[in-house]
PDB file of N, CA, C and O in Angstrom, chain B, residues numbered from 101:
ATOM      1  N   MET B 101     -26.585  80.382  41.776  1.00  0.00           N
ATOM      2  CA  MET B 101     -25.267  79.930  42.167  1.00  0.00           C
ATOM      3  C   MET B 101     -24.528  79.355  40.960  1.00  0.00           C
ATOM      4  O   MET B 101     -25.060  79.314  39.851  1.00  0.00           O
ATOM      5  N   TRP B 102     -23.305  78.918  41.195  1.00  0.00           N
ATOM      6  CA  TRP B 102     -22.442  78.474  40.100  1.00  0.00           C
ATOM      7  C   TRP B 102     -22.915  77.185  39.446  1.00  0.00           C
ATOM      8  O   TRP B 102     -22.608  76.944  38.278  1.00  0.00           O
ATOM      9  N   TRP B 103     -23.649  76.355  40.165  1.00  0.00           N
ATOM     10  CA  TRP B 103     -24.057  75.077  39.580  1.00  0.00           C
ATOM     11  C   TRP B 103     -25.166  75.235  38.551  1.00  0.00           C
ATOM     12  O   TRP B 103     -25.439  74.296  37.803  1.00  0.00           O
ATOM     13  N   SER B 104     -25.807  76.381  38.491  1.00  0.00           N
ATOM     14  CA  SER B 104     -26.873  76.583  37.518  1.00  0.00           C
ATOM     15  C   SER B 104     -26.408  77.357  36.282  1.00  0.00           C
ATOM     16  O   SER B 104     -27.237  77.763  35.468  1.00  0.00           O
ATOM     17  N   ILE B 105     -25.120  77.563  36.133  1.00  0.00           N
ATOM     18  CA  ILE B 105     -24.565  78.256  34.964  1.00  0.00           C
ATOM     19  C   ILE B 105     -24.055  77.196  33.991  1.00  0.00           C
ATOM     20  O   ILE B 105     -23.215  76.368  34.344  1.00  0.00           O
ATOM     21  N   TRP B 106     -24.566  77.232  32.778  1.00  0.00           N
ATOM     22  CA  TRP B 106     -24.282  76.176  31.809  1.00  0.00           C
ATOM     23  C   TRP B 106     -22.817  76.117  31.420  1.00  0.00           C
ATOM     24  O   TRP B 106     -22.262  75.027  31.279  1.00  0.00           O
ATOM     25  N   TRP B 107     -22.178  77.267  31.245  1.00  0.00           N
ATOM     26  CA  TRP B 107     -20.798  77.249  30.776  1.00  0.00           C
ATOM     27  C   TRP B 107     -19.826  76.758  31.851  1.00  0.00           C
ATOM     28  O   TRP B 107     -18.718  76.332  31.526  1.00  0.00           O
ATOM     29  N   VAL B 108     -20.218  76.811  33.112  1.00  0.00           N
ATOM     30  CA  VAL B 108     -19.368  76.268  34.175  1.00  0.00           C
ATOM     31  C   VAL B 108     -19.294  74.752  34.030  1.00  0.00           C
ATOM     32  O   VAL B 108     -18.225  74.165  34.200  1.00  0.00           O
ATOM     33  N   TRP B 109     -20.411  74.117  33.719  1.00  0.00           N
ATOM     34  CA  TRP B 109     -20.413  72.671  33.526  1.00  0.00           C
ATOM     35  C   TRP B 109     -19.571  72.275  32.318  1.00  0.00           C
ATOM     36  O   TRP B 109     -18.830  71.293  32.371  1.00  0.00           O
ATOM     37  N   ILE B 110     -19.680  73.032  31.233  1.00  0.00           N
ATOM     38  CA  ILE B 110     -18.907  72.710  30.035  1.00  0.00           C
ATOM     39  C   ILE B 110     -17.418  72.941  30.278  1.00  0.00           C
ATOM     40  O   ILE B 110     -16.592  72.132  29.854  1.00  0.00           O
ATOM     41  N   ALA B 111     -17.063  74.035  30.956  1.00  0.00           N
ATOM     42  CA  ALA B 111     -15.655  74.282  31.279  1.00  0.00           C
ATOM     43  C   ALA B 111     -15.117  73.191  32.201  1.00  0.00           C
ATOM     44  O   ALA B 111     -13.982  72.744  32.034  1.00  0.00           O
ATOM     45  N   ALA B 112     -15.918  72.762  33.164  1.00  0.00           N
ATOM     46  CA  ALA B 112     -15.490  71.675  34.056  1.00  0.00           C
ATOM     47  C   ALA B 112     -15.303  70.381  33.263  1.00  0.00           C
ATOM     48  O   ALA B 112     -14.389  69.604  33.538  1.00  0.00           O
ATOM     49  N   GLY B 113     -16.164  70.161  32.288  1.00  0.00           N
ATOM     50  CA  GLY B 113     -16.014  68.979  31.443  1.00  0.00           C
ATOM     51  C   GLY B 113     -14.716  68.995  30.664  1.00  0.00           C
ATOM     52  O   GLY B 113     -14.053  67.966  30.538  1.00  0.00           O
ATOM     53  N   PHE B 114     -14.347  70.154  30.140  1.00  0.00           N
ATOM     54  CA  PHE B 114     -13.080  70.249  29.409  1.00  0.00           C
ATOM     55  C   PHE B 114     -11.880  70.104  30.346  1.00  0.00           C
ATOM     56  O   PHE B 114     -10.868  69.516  29.967  1.00  0.00           O
ATOM     57  N   LEU B 115     -11.985  70.630  31.558  1.00  0.00           N
ATOM     58  CA  LEU B 115     -10.902  70.459  32.530  1.00  0.00           C
ATOM     59  C   LEU B 115     -10.747  68.988  32.929  1.00  0.00           C
ATOM     60  O   LEU B 115      -9.631  68.479  33.030  1.00  0.00           O
ATOM     61  N   ILE B 116     -11.860  68.324  33.149  1.00  0.00           N
ATOM     62  CA  ILE B 116     -11.807  66.902  33.485  1.00  0.00           C
ATOM     63  C   ILE B 116     -11.279  66.111  32.291  1.00  0.00           C
ATOM     64  O   ILE B 116     -10.543  65.139  32.460  1.00  0.00           O
ATOM     65  N   GLY B 117     -11.657  66.528  31.093  1.00  0.00           N
ATOM     66  CA  GLY B 117     -11.128  65.877  29.888  1.00  0.00           C
ATOM     67  C   GLY B 117      -9.626  66.061  29.765  1.00  0.00           C
ATOM     68  O   GLY B 117      -8.931  65.183  29.253  1.00  0.00           O
ATOM     69  N   GLY B 118      -9.118  67.195  30.231  1.00  0.00           N
ATOM     70  CA  GLY B 118      -7.674  67.407  30.245  1.00  0.00           C
ATOM     71  C   GLY B 118      -6.959  66.459  31.190  1.00  0.00           C
ATOM     72  O   GLY B 118      -5.806  66.094  30.956  1.00  0.00           O
ATOM     73  N   LEU B 119      -7.640  66.060  32.256  1.00  0.00           N
ATOM     74  CA  LEU B 119      -7.050  65.078  33.167  1.00  0.00           C
ATOM     75  C   LEU B 119      -6.866  63.718  32.487  1.00  0.00           C
ATOM     76  O   LEU B 119      -6.000  62.933  32.874  1.00  0.00           O
ATOM     77  N   GLU B 120      -7.681  63.456  31.482  1.00  0.00           N
ATOM     78  CA  GLU B 120      -7.555  62.192  30.752  1.00  0.00           C
ATOM     79  C   GLU B 120      -6.204  62.091  30.050  1.00  0.00           C
ATOM     80  O   GLU B 120      -5.684  60.993  29.855  1.00  0.00           O
ATOM     81  N   ILE B 121      -5.641  63.225  29.675  1.00  0.00           N
ATOM     82  CA  ILE B 121      -4.324  63.226  29.048  1.00  0.00           C
ATOM     83  C   ILE B 121      -3.257  62.781  30.048  1.00  0.00           C
ATOM     84  O   ILE B 121      -2.297  62.101  29.686  1.00  0.00           O
ATOM     85  N   LEU B 122      -3.437  63.174  31.311  1.00  0.00           N
ATOM     86  CA  LEU B 122      -2.468  62.808  32.348  1.00  0.00           C
ATOM     87  C   LEU B 122      -2.635  61.366  32.814  1.00  0.00           C
ATOM     88  O   LEU B 122      -1.660  60.726  33.208  1.00  0.00           O
ATOM     89  N   ALA B 123      -3.844  60.859  32.774  1.00  0.00           N
ATOM     90  CA  ALA B 123      -4.122  59.484  33.208  1.00  0.00           C
ATOM     91  C   ALA B 123      -4.945  58.777  32.140  1.00  0.00           C
ATOM     92  O   ALA B 123      -6.147  58.584  32.319  1.00  0.00           O
ATOM     93  N   PRO B 124      -4.318  58.385  31.029  1.00  0.00           N
ATOM     94  CA  PRO B 124      -5.091  57.755  29.956  1.00  0.00           C
ATOM     95  C   PRO B 124      -5.657  56.409  30.386  1.00  0.00           C
ATOM     96  O   PRO B 124      -5.137  55.746  31.284  1.00  0.00           O
ATOM     97  N   GLY B 125      -6.710  56.039  29.735  1.00  0.00           N
ATOM     98  CA  GLY B 125      -7.358  54.771  30.042  1.00  0.00           C
ATOM     99  C   GLY B 125      -8.856  54.929  30.180  1.00  0.00           C
ATOM    100  O   GLY B 125      -9.527  54.048  30.718  1.00  0.00           O
ATOM    101  N   TYR B 126      -9.385  56.028  29.707  1.00  0.00           N
ATOM    102  CA  TYR B 126     -10.821  56.314  29.765  1.00  0.00           C
ATOM    103  C   TYR B 126     -11.339  56.362  31.199  1.00  0.00           C
ATOM    104  O   TYR B 126     -12.470  55.960  31.471  1.00  0.00           O
ATOM    105  N   ILE B 127     -10.513  56.850  32.106  1.00  0.00           N
ATOM    106  CA  ILE B 127     -10.923  56.970  33.507  1.00  0.00           C
ATOM    107  C   ILE B 127     -11.767  58.226  33.685  1.00  0.00           C
ATOM    108  O   ILE B 127     -12.866  58.160  34.236  1.00  0.00           O
ATOM    109  N   PHE B 128     -11.270  59.356  33.231  1.00  0.00           N
ATOM    110  CA  PHE B 128     -11.952  60.630  33.433  1.00  0.00           C
ATOM    111  C   PHE B 128     -12.840  61.025  32.260  1.00  0.00           C
ATOM    112  O   PHE B 128     -13.620  61.970  32.376  1.00  0.00           O
ATOM    113  N   LEU B 129     -12.742  60.329  31.142  1.00  0.00           N
ATOM    114  CA  LEU B 129     -13.482  60.737  29.948  1.00  0.00           C
ATOM    115  C   LEU B 129     -14.992  60.622  30.129  1.00  0.00           C
ATOM    116  O   LEU B 129     -15.738  61.448  29.601  1.00  0.00           O
ATOM    117  N   GLY B 130     -15.447  59.628  30.852  1.00  0.00           N
ATOM    118  CA  GLY B 130     -16.883  59.504  31.123  1.00  0.00           C
ATOM    119  C   GLY B 130     -17.404  60.659  31.950  1.00  0.00           C
ATOM    120  O   GLY B 130     -18.493  61.172  31.693  1.00  0.00           O
ATOM    121  N   PHE B 131     -16.622  61.074  32.954  1.00  0.00           N
ATOM    122  CA  PHE B 131     -17.012  62.227  33.762  1.00  0.00           C
ATOM    123  C   PHE B 131     -17.019  63.507  32.929  1.00  0.00           C
ATOM    124  O   PHE B 131     -17.893  64.357  33.097  1.00  0.00           O
ATOM    125  N   ALA B 132     -16.047  63.641  32.033  1.00  0.00           N
ATOM    126  CA  ALA B 132     -15.991  64.830  31.179  1.00  0.00           C
ATOM    127  C   ALA B 132     -17.196  64.902  30.252  1.00  0.00           C
ATOM    128  O   ALA B 132     -17.794  65.965  30.085  1.00  0.00           O
ATOM    129  N   ILE B 133     -17.546  63.788  29.660  1.00  0.00           N
ATOM    130  CA  ILE B 133     -18.714  63.752  28.777  1.00  0.00           C
ATOM    131  C   ILE B 133     -19.982  64.051  29.572  1.00  0.00           C
ATOM    132  O   ILE B 133     -20.854  64.777  29.095  1.00  0.00           O
ATOM    133  N   GLY B 134     -20.090  63.503  30.772  1.00  0.00           N
ATOM    134  CA  GLY B 134     -21.254  63.776  31.613  1.00  0.00           C
ATOM    135  C   GLY B 134     -21.393  65.241  31.965  1.00  0.00           C
ATOM    136  O   GLY B 134     -22.500  65.778  31.972  1.00  0.00           O
ATOM    137  N   ALA B 135     -20.270  65.896  32.259  1.00  0.00           N
ATOM    138  CA  ALA B 135     -20.321  67.325  32.588  1.00  0.00           C
ATOM    139  C   ALA B 135     -20.701  68.162  31.375  1.00  0.00           C
ATOM    140  O   ALA B 135     -21.483  69.105  31.494  1.00  0.00           O
ATOM    141  N   VAL B 136     -20.159  67.830  30.217  1.00  0.00           N
ATOM    142  CA  VAL B 136     -20.485  68.595  29.009  1.00  0.00           C
ATOM    143  C   VAL B 136     -21.952  68.401  28.630  1.00  0.00           C
ATOM    144  O   VAL B 136     -22.627  69.363  28.265  1.00  0.00           O
ATOM    145  N   VAL B 137     -22.448  67.173  28.712  1.00  0.00           N
ATOM    146  CA  VAL B 137     -23.861  66.922  28.390  1.00  0.00           C
ATOM    147  C   VAL B 137     -24.768  67.650  29.377  1.00  0.00           C
ATOM    148  O   VAL B 137     -25.791  68.207  28.978  1.00  0.00           O
ATOM    149  N   THR B 138     -24.409  67.653  30.651  1.00  0.00           N
ATOM    150  CA  THR B 138     -25.191  68.393  31.644  1.00  0.00           C
ATOM    151  C   THR B 138     -25.192  69.880  31.324  1.00  0.00           C
ATOM    152  O   THR B 138     -26.229  70.536  31.428  1.00  0.00           O
ATOM    153  N   GLY B 139     -24.043  70.416  30.935  1.00  0.00           N
ATOM    154  CA  GLY B 139     -23.974  71.829  30.548  1.00  0.00           C
ATOM    155  C   GLY B 139     -24.810  72.141  29.324  1.00  0.00           C
ATOM    156  O   GLY B 139     -25.457  73.186  29.258  1.00  0.00           O
ATOM    157  N   ILE B 140     -24.799  71.240  28.354  1.00  0.00           N
ATOM    158  CA  ILE B 140     -25.607  71.452  27.145  1.00  0.00           C
ATOM    159  C   ILE B 140     -27.092  71.415  27.475  1.00  0.00           C
ATOM    160  O   ILE B 140     -27.858  72.261  27.015  1.00  0.00           O
ATOM    161  N   LEU B 141     -27.496  70.429  28.274  1.00  0.00           N
ATOM    162  CA  LEU B 141     -28.910  70.347  28.661  1.00  0.00           C
ATOM    163  C   LEU B 141     -29.338  71.563  29.473  1.00  0.00           C
ATOM    164  O   LEU B 141     -30.459  72.048  29.323  1.00  0.00           O
ATOM    165  N   LEU B 142     -28.464  72.050  30.318  1.00  0.00           N
ATOM    166  CA  LEU B 142     -28.760  73.240  31.117  1.00  0.00           C
ATOM    167  C   LEU B 142     -28.831  74.479  30.228  1.00  0.00           C
ATOM    168  O   LEU B 142     -29.689  75.340  30.419  1.00  0.00           O
ATOM    169  N   GLY B 143     -27.928  74.561  29.262  1.00  0.00           N
ATOM    170  CA  GLY B 143     -27.920  75.705  28.348  1.00  0.00           C
ATOM    171  C   GLY B 143     -29.122  75.740  27.425  1.00  0.00           C
ATOM    172  O   GLY B 143     -29.603  76.818  27.075  1.00  0.00           O
ATOM    173  N   LEU B 144     -29.609  74.583  27.029  1.00  0.00           N
ATOM    174  CA  LEU B 144     -30.781  74.528  26.153  1.00  0.00           C
ATOM    175  C   LEU B 144     -32.085  74.735  26.907  1.00  0.00           C
ATOM    176  O   LEU B 144     -33.142  74.878  26.293  1.00  0.00           O
ATOM    177  N   GLY B 145     -32.019  74.753  28.223  1.00  0.00           N
ATOM    178  CA  GLY B 145     -33.214  74.963  29.017  1.00  0.00           C
ATOM    179  C   GLY B 145     -33.981  73.697  29.336  1.00  0.00           C
ATOM    180  O   GLY B 145     -35.086  73.762  29.873  1.00  0.00           O
ATOM    181  N   VAL B 146     -33.408  72.538  29.013  1.00  0.00           N
ATOM    182  CA  VAL B 146     -34.073  71.271  29.304  1.00  0.00           C
ATOM    183  C   VAL B 146     -34.061  71.012  30.807  1.00  0.00           C
ATOM    184  O   VAL B 146     -35.027  70.481  31.355  1.00  0.00           O
ATOM    185  N   LEU B 147     -32.980  71.383  31.466  1.00  0.00           N
ATOM    186  CA  LEU B 147     -32.849  71.205  32.914  1.00  0.00           C
ATOM    187  C   LEU B 147     -33.045  72.537  33.621  1.00  0.00           C
ATOM    188  O   LEU B 147     -32.512  73.562  33.197  1.00  0.00           O
ATOM    189  N   SER B 148     -33.790  72.512  34.665  1.00  0.00           N
ATOM    190  CA  SER B 148     -33.882  73.674  35.552  1.00  0.00           C
ATOM    191  C   SER B 148     -34.247  73.140  36.923  1.00  0.00           C
ATOM    192  O   SER B 148     -35.337  72.610  37.136  1.00  0.00           O
ATOM    193  N   GLY B 149     -33.334  73.288  37.825  1.00  0.00           N
ATOM    194  CA  GLY B 149     -33.574  72.758  39.155  1.00  0.00           C
ATOM    195  C   GLY B 149     -32.405  73.051  40.059  1.00  0.00           C
ATOM    196  O   GLY B 149     -31.489  73.793  39.705  1.00  0.00           O
ATOM    197  N   GLY B 150     -32.450  72.471  41.205  1.00  0.00           N
ATOM    198  CA  GLY B 150     -31.411  72.680  42.184  1.00  0.00           C
ATOM    199  C   GLY B 150     -30.187  71.827  41.918  1.00  0.00           C
ATOM    200  O   GLY B 150     -30.107  71.110  40.920  1.00  0.00           O
ATOM    201  N   PRO B 151     -29.245  71.920  42.823  1.00  0.00           N
ATOM    202  CA  PRO B 151     -28.006  71.170  42.630  1.00  0.00           C
ATOM    203  C   PRO B 151     -28.201  69.658  42.687  1.00  0.00           C
ATOM    204  O   PRO B 151     -27.444  68.920  42.055  1.00  0.00           O
ATOM    205  N   ALA B 152     -29.183  69.189  43.417  1.00  0.00           N
ATOM    206  CA  ALA B 152     -29.408  67.740  43.500  1.00  0.00           C
ATOM    207  C   ALA B 152     -29.797  67.176  42.135  1.00  0.00           C
ATOM    208  O   ALA B 152     -29.300  66.120  41.745  1.00  0.00           O
ATOM    209  N   LEU B 153     -30.671  67.857  41.409  1.00  0.00           N
ATOM    210  CA  LEU B 153     -31.074  67.399  40.086  1.00  0.00           C
ATOM    211  C   LEU B 153     -29.910  67.454  39.103  1.00  0.00           C
ATOM    212  O   LEU B 153     -29.748  66.560  38.272  1.00  0.00           O
ATOM    213  N   LEU B 154     -29.105  68.504  39.202  1.00  0.00           N
ATOM    214  CA  LEU B 154     -27.973  68.641  38.283  1.00  0.00           C
ATOM    215  C   LEU B 154     -26.914  67.577  38.555  1.00  0.00           C
ATOM    216  O   LEU B 154     -26.349  67.015  37.618  1.00  0.00           O
ATOM    217  N   VAL B 155     -26.644  67.300  39.811  1.00  0.00           N
ATOM    218  CA  VAL B 155     -25.658  66.269  40.138  1.00  0.00           C
ATOM    219  C   VAL B 155     -26.178  64.890  39.741  1.00  0.00           C
ATOM    220  O   VAL B 155     -25.403  64.049  39.286  1.00  0.00           O
ATOM    221  N   LEU B 156     -27.465  64.649  39.906  1.00  0.00           N
ATOM    222  CA  LEU B 156     -28.052  63.383  39.477  1.00  0.00           C
ATOM    223  C   LEU B 156     -27.954  63.233  37.962  1.00  0.00           C
ATOM    224  O   LEU B 156     -27.625  62.156  37.466  1.00  0.00           O
ATOM    225  N   THR B 157     -28.236  64.294  37.231  1.00  0.00           N
ATOM    226  CA  THR B 157     -28.115  64.272  35.774  1.00  0.00           C
ATOM    227  C   THR B 157     -26.670  64.021  35.362  1.00  0.00           C
ATOM    228  O   THR B 157     -26.400  63.228  34.460  1.00  0.00           O
ATOM    229  N   PHE B 158     -25.750  64.703  36.028  1.00  0.00           N
ATOM    230  CA  PHE B 158     -24.325  64.506  35.756  1.00  0.00           C
ATOM    231  C   PHE B 158     -23.912  63.062  36.011  1.00  0.00           C
ATOM    232  O   PHE B 158     -23.173  62.481  35.217  1.00  0.00           O
ATOM    233  N   ALA B 159     -24.381  62.479  37.106  1.00  0.00           N
ATOM    234  CA  ALA B 159     -24.016  61.103  37.446  1.00  0.00           C
ATOM    235  C   ALA B 159     -24.574  60.123  36.425  1.00  0.00           C
ATOM    236  O   ALA B 159     -23.876  59.200  36.004  1.00  0.00           O
ATOM    237  N   ILE B 160     -25.819  60.313  36.027  1.00  0.00           N
ATOM    238  CA  ILE B 160     -26.437  59.400  35.064  1.00  0.00           C
ATOM    239  C   ILE B 160     -25.767  59.521  33.702  1.00  0.00           C
ATOM    240  O   ILE B 160     -25.476  58.511  33.062  1.00  0.00           O
ATOM    241  N   CYS B 161     -25.517  60.758  33.251  1.00  0.00           N
ATOM    242  CA  CYS B 161     -24.841  60.965  31.961  1.00  0.00           C
ATOM    243  C   CYS B 161     -23.425  60.397  31.984  1.00  0.00           C
ATOM    244  O   CYS B 161     -22.972  59.823  30.994  1.00  0.00           O
ATOM    245  N   SER B 162     -22.724  60.554  33.108  1.00  0.00           N
ATOM    246  CA  SER B 162     -21.369  60.011  33.224  1.00  0.00           C
ATOM    247  C   SER B 162     -21.376  58.493  33.179  1.00  0.00           C
ATOM    248  O   SER B 162     -20.520  57.883  32.537  1.00  0.00           O
ATOM    249  N   LEU B 163     -22.330  57.886  33.854  1.00  0.00           N
ATOM    250  CA  LEU B 163     -22.424  56.429  33.854  1.00  0.00           C
ATOM    251  C   LEU B 163     -22.740  55.891  32.467  1.00  0.00           C
ATOM    252  O   LEU B 163     -22.140  54.911  32.027  1.00  0.00           O
ATOM    253  N   VAL B 164     -23.679  56.527  31.779  1.00  0.00           N
ATOM    254  CA  VAL B 164     -24.023  56.094  30.426  1.00  0.00           C
ATOM    255  C   VAL B 164     -22.826  56.270  29.492  1.00  0.00           C
ATOM    256  O   VAL B 164     -22.555  55.403  28.661  1.00  0.00           O
ATOM    257  N   ALA B 165     -22.113  57.386  29.624  1.00  0.00           N
ATOM    258  CA  ALA B 165     -20.936  57.618  28.786  1.00  0.00           C
ATOM    259  C   ALA B 165     -19.846  56.600  29.093  1.00  0.00           C
ATOM    260  O   ALA B 165     -19.192  56.105  28.175  1.00  0.00           O
ATOM    261  N   TRP B 166     -19.640  56.277  30.366  1.00  0.00           N
ATOM    262  CA  TRP B 166     -18.610  55.306  30.739  1.00  0.00           C
ATOM    263  C   TRP B 166     -18.949  53.928  30.182  1.00  0.00           C
ATOM    264  O   TRP B 166     -18.073  53.233  29.668  1.00  0.00           O
ATOM    265  N   ILE B 167     -20.220  53.530  30.281  1.00  0.00           N
ATOM    266  CA  ILE B 167     -20.633  52.225  29.753  1.00  0.00           C
ATOM    267  C   ILE B 167     -20.453  52.188  28.236  1.00  0.00           C
ATOM    268  O   ILE B 167     -19.984  51.190  27.690  1.00  0.00           O
ATOM    269  N   ALA B 168     -20.824  53.266  27.559  1.00  0.00           N
ATOM    270  CA  ALA B 168     -20.661  53.319  26.103  1.00  0.00           C
ATOM    271  C   ALA B 168     -19.186  53.265  25.720  1.00  0.00           C
ATOM    272  O   ALA B 168     -18.821  52.570  24.772  1.00  0.00           O
ATOM    273  N   LEU B 169     -18.336  53.986  26.444  1.00  0.00           N
ATOM    274  CA  LEU B 169     -16.900  53.946  26.163  1.00  0.00           C
ATOM    275  C   LEU B 169     -16.326  52.559  26.441  1.00  0.00           C
ATOM    276  O   LEU B 169     -15.477  52.070  25.695  1.00  0.00           O
ATOM    277  N   ARG B 170     -16.784  51.940  27.499  1.00  0.00           N
ATOM    278  CA  ARG B 170     -16.281  50.614  27.865  1.00  0.00           C
ATOM    279  C   ARG B 170     -16.661  49.587  26.810  1.00  0.00           C
ATOM    280  O   ARG B 170     -15.871  48.699  26.492  1.00  0.00           O
ATOM    281  N   ARG B 171     -17.874  49.704  26.265  1.00  0.00           N
ATOM    282  CA  ARG B 171     -18.312  48.745  25.239  1.00  0.00           C
ATOM    283  C   ARG B 171     -17.606  48.979  23.914  1.00  0.00           C
ATOM    284  O   ARG B 171     -17.273  48.023  23.214  1.00  0.00           O
ATOM    285  N   THR B 172     -17.374  50.244  23.559  1.00  0.00           N
ATOM    286  CA  THR B 172     -16.766  50.530  22.262  1.00  0.00           C
ATOM    287  C   THR B 172     -15.250  50.478  22.304  1.00  0.00           C
ATOM    288  O   THR B 172     -14.624  50.059  21.331  1.00  0.00           O
ATOM    289  N   MET B 173     -14.643  50.896  23.415  1.00  0.00           N
ATOM    290  CA  MET B 173     -13.192  50.978  23.476  1.00  0.00           C
ATOM    291  C   MET B 173     -12.621  50.250  24.682  1.00  0.00           C
ATOM    292  O   MET B 173     -11.519  50.559  25.136  1.00  0.00           O
ATOM    293  N   GLY B 174     -13.358  49.299  25.192  1.00  0.00           N
ATOM    294  CA  GLY B 174     -12.960  48.602  26.413  1.00  0.00           C
ATOM    295  C   GLY B 174     -11.737  47.724  26.227  1.00  0.00           C
ATOM    296  O   GLY B 174     -10.925  47.947  25.330  1.00  0.00           O
ATOM    297  N   VAL B 175     -11.618  46.745  27.068  1.00  0.00           N
ATOM    298  CA  VAL B 175     -10.471  45.854  27.034  1.00  0.00           C
ATOM    299  C   VAL B 175     -10.504  45.051  25.741  1.00  0.00           C
ATOM    300  O   VAL B 175     -11.471  44.348  25.447  1.00  0.00           O
ATOM    301  N   ARG B 176      -9.426  45.173  24.981  1.00  0.00           N
ATOM    302  CA  ARG B 176      -9.336  44.446  23.724  1.00  0.00           C
ATOM    303  C   ARG B 176      -8.743  43.067  23.978  1.00  0.00           C
ATOM    304  O   ARG B 176      -8.010  42.863  24.946  1.00  0.00           O
ATOM    305  N   GLU B 177      -9.062  42.135  23.110  1.00  0.00           N
ATOM    306  CA  GLU B 177      -8.551  40.778  23.259  1.00  0.00           C
ATOM    307  C   GLU B 177      -7.040  40.787  23.086  1.00  0.00           C
ATOM    308  O   GLU B 177      -6.521  41.381  22.141  1.00  0.00           O
ATOM    309  N   GLY B 178      -6.352  40.142  23.978  1.00  0.00           N
ATOM    310  CA  GLY B 178      -4.899  40.114  23.936  1.00  0.00           C
ATOM    311  C   GLY B 178      -4.260  41.230  24.731  1.00  0.00           C
ATOM    312  O   GLY B 178      -3.036  41.263  24.863  1.00  0.00           O
ATOM    313  N   GLN B 179      -5.038  42.131  25.258  1.00  0.00           N
ATOM    314  CA  GLN B 179      -4.498  43.253  26.019  1.00  0.00           C
ATOM    315  C   GLN B 179      -4.101  42.822  27.428  1.00  0.00           C
ATOM    316  O   GLN B 179      -3.192  43.402  28.022  1.00  0.00           O
ATOM    317  N   VAL B 180      -4.766  41.826  27.954  1.00  0.00           N
ATOM    318  CA  VAL B 180      -4.496  41.359  29.304  1.00  0.00           C
ATOM    319  C   VAL B 180      -3.691  40.070  29.217  1.00  0.00           C
ATOM    320  O   VAL B 180      -4.098  39.119  28.550  1.00  0.00           O
ATOM    321  N   LYS B 181      -2.559  40.044  29.886  1.00  0.00           N
ATOM    322  CA  LYS B 181      -1.701  38.861  29.899  1.00  0.00           C
ATOM    323  C   LYS B 181      -2.088  37.984  31.077  1.00  0.00           C
ATOM    324  O   LYS B 181      -2.159  38.450  32.214  1.00  0.00           O
ATOM    325  N   VAL B 182      -2.336  36.714  30.798  1.00  0.00           N
ATOM    326  CA  VAL B 182      -2.672  35.741  31.832  1.00  0.00           C
ATOM    327  C   VAL B 182      -1.465  34.822  31.993  1.00  0.00           C
ATOM    328  O   VAL B 182      -1.038  34.166  31.043  1.00  0.00           O
ATOM    329  N   TRP B 183      -0.931  34.787  33.193  1.00  0.00           N
ATOM    330  CA  TRP B 183       0.235  33.946  33.476  1.00  0.00           C
ATOM    331  C   TRP B 183      -0.246  32.578  33.923  1.00  0.00           C
ATOM    332  O   TRP B 183      -1.092  32.463  34.810  1.00  0.00           O
ATOM    333  N   ASP B 184       0.305  31.533  33.295  1.00  0.00           N
ATOM    334  CA  ASP B 184      -0.100  30.182  33.668  1.00  0.00           C
ATOM    335  C   ASP B 184       0.954  29.465  34.509  1.00  0.00           C
ATOM    336  O   ASP B 184       0.688  28.381  35.028  1.00  0.00           O
ATOM    337  N   ARG B 185       2.139  30.047  34.652  1.00  0.00           N
ATOM    338  CA  ARG B 185       3.132  29.472  35.549  1.00  0.00           C
ATOM    339  C   ARG B 185       3.908  30.581  36.222  1.00  0.00           C
ATOM    340  O   ARG B 185       3.991  31.701  35.717  1.00  0.00           O
ATOM    341  N   ASP B 186       4.466  30.257  37.353  1.00  0.00           N
ATOM    342  CA  ASP B 186       5.212  31.206  38.166  1.00  0.00           C
ATOM    343  C   ASP B 186       6.692  31.098  37.814  1.00  0.00           C
ATOM    344  O   ASP B 186       7.165  30.018  37.459  1.00  0.00           O
ATOM    345  N   ILE B 187       7.421  32.195  37.908  1.00  0.00           N
ATOM    346  CA  ILE B 187       8.849  32.201  37.591  1.00  0.00           C
ATOM    347  C   ILE B 187       9.639  31.344  38.592  1.00  0.00           C
ATOM    348  O   ILE B 187      10.717  30.847  38.267  1.00  0.00           O
ATOM    349  N   ASN B 188       9.109  31.176  39.792  1.00  0.00           N
ATOM    350  CA  ASN B 188       9.786  30.396  40.822  1.00  0.00           C
ATOM    351  C   ASN B 188       9.500  28.898  40.737  1.00  0.00           C
ATOM    352  O   ASN B 188      10.128  28.106  41.439  1.00  0.00           O
ATOM    353  N   ASP B 189       8.554  28.506  39.878  1.00  0.00           N
ATOM    354  CA  ASP B 189       8.269  27.076  39.719  1.00  0.00           C
ATOM    355  C   ASP B 189       9.362  26.429  38.878  1.00  0.00           C
ATOM    356  O   ASP B 189       9.735  26.941  37.822  1.00  0.00           O
ATOM    357  N   ASN B 190       9.870  25.297  39.361  1.00  0.00           N
ATOM    358  CA  ASN B 190      10.923  24.565  38.613  1.00  0.00           C
ATOM    359  C   ASN B 190      10.479  23.188  38.283  1.00  0.00           C
ATOM    360  O   ASN B 190      11.225  22.431  37.662  1.00  0.00           O
TER     361      ASN B 190
END
């Protein structure tokens, strides 16, 4: 089936990466990296199994990529504004 073809995972990763352009903020980039890594592992023959194993691999790779992106490019100091008074307070 389609889930066991390596280039489908890589193409899906690039499509998901294209969504990052429409919604910047590293929202979809972790999923894109997870799909590409899953495709590479499948293409190299490291993975061979059913869809449950592939989806689990995709989820774990996406989570690791998201955590790595969050640590390296996460919220920078000064990026979040904290309001200490309300405009309606007099």
